[in-house]
C-alpha positions as CSV (number, residue, x, y, z in Angstrom):
1,M,0.0,0.0,0.0
2,R,1.3,3.4,-0.8
3,E,2.0,5.6,2.2
4,D,1.9,8.9,0.3
5,L,-1.8,8.6,-0.3
6,E,-4.1,9.9,2.4
7,H,-7.1,7.7,3.0
8,N,-9.8,9.6,4.9
9,F,-12.8,7.4,4.1
10,D,-16.0,8.4,5.7
11,L,-18.7,5.8,5.5
12,A,-21.6,8.3,6.2
13,E,-20.4,10.6,3.4
14,F,-20.0,7.7,1.0
15,N,-23.6,6.5,1.8
16,N,-24.9,10.0,1.2
17,S,-23.2,10.3,-2.1
18,C,-24.6,6.9,-3.1
19,R,-28.1,8.1,-2.2
20,V,-27.6,11.3,-4.3
21,M,-26.3,9.3,-7.3
22,K,-29.3,6.9,-7.1
23,C,-31.7,9.9,-7.4
24,A,-29.6,11.4,-10.2
25,R,-29.6,8.1,-12.2
26,Q,-33.4,8.0,-11.8
27,L,-33.7,11.5,-13.2
28,F,-31.1,11.1,-16.0
29,P,-31.0,7.4,-17.0
30,H,-29.9,8.5,-20.5
31,S,-26.9,10.5,-19.6
32,E,-24.3,9.7,-16.9
33,K,-22.7,13.2,-17.3
34,Q,-25.9,15.0,-16.6
35,A,-26.6,12.7,-13.7
36,E,-23.2,13.4,-12.2
37,T,-23.5,17.2,-12.7
38,W,-26.9,17.2,-11.0
39,A,-25.7,14.9,-8.2
40,V,-22.8,17.3,-7.3
41,F,-25.2,20.2,-7.3
42,C,-27.8,18.3,-5.2
43,Y,-25.2,17.0,-2.7
44,E,-23.8,20.5,-2.1
45,R,-27.3,22.0,-1.6
46,W,-28.2,19.1,0.7
47,T,-25.1,19.4,2.9
48,R,-25.6,23.2,3.2
49,G,-29.2,22.6,4.2
50,E,-30.7,24.6,1.4
51,G,-32.5,22.1,-0.9
52,G,-33.9,19.3,1.2
53,T,-33.1,15.7,0.8
54,P,-32.0,14.3,-2.6
55,E,-35.4,12.7,-3.0
56,Q,-37.2,16.0,-2.4
57,Q,-34.9,17.7,-4.9
58,R,-35.5,14.9,-7.4
59,D,-39.3,15.2,-7.0
60,R,-39.1,19.0,-7.4
61,R,-37.0,18.7,-10.5
62,N,-39.3,16.2,-12.2
63,P,-42.6,15.2,-10.4
64,T,-43.2,12.4,-12.9
65,W,-39.7,10.9,-12.7
66,K,-41.0,7.4,-12.0
67,K,-43.2,7.4,-15.1
68,S,-40.3,8.8,-17.2
69,L,-37.9,6.1,-15.9
70,E,-40.4,3.3,-16.6
71,L,-40.8,4.6,-20.1
72,F,-37.1,4.8,-20.6
73,E,-36.6,1.2,-19.4
74,K,-39.5,0.0,-21.6
75,R,-37.9,1.5,-24.7
76,R,-34.5,0.1,-23.7
77,Q,-35.9,-3.4,-23.5
78,K,-37.3,-3.2,-27.0
79,T,-33.8,-3.1,-28.5
80,K,-32.7,-6.6,-29.3
81,L,-29.3,-7.5,-30.8
82,I,-29.2,-10.0,-33.5
83,Y,-25.9,-11.7,-34.1
84,Y,-25.2,-13.3,-37.5
85,N,-22.6,-16.1,-38.0
């Protein structure tokens, strides 16, 4: 293990970032970049106490996120790959 790297791992902070990314992927299933950008913005607002929980921010951003996600997943399932020999 390298000693020059500082490892300050905080499990609570990691769990919070996972929670934010889960909400971000639900909002932006089509774009990892947009999800990451929104997650950083959401996390900063959440930790400052300005925007509410990630789930509240997600619901404010898109009240019909669940329906949109289901539609995205349904479209994604229709794509079938056909391999020819």
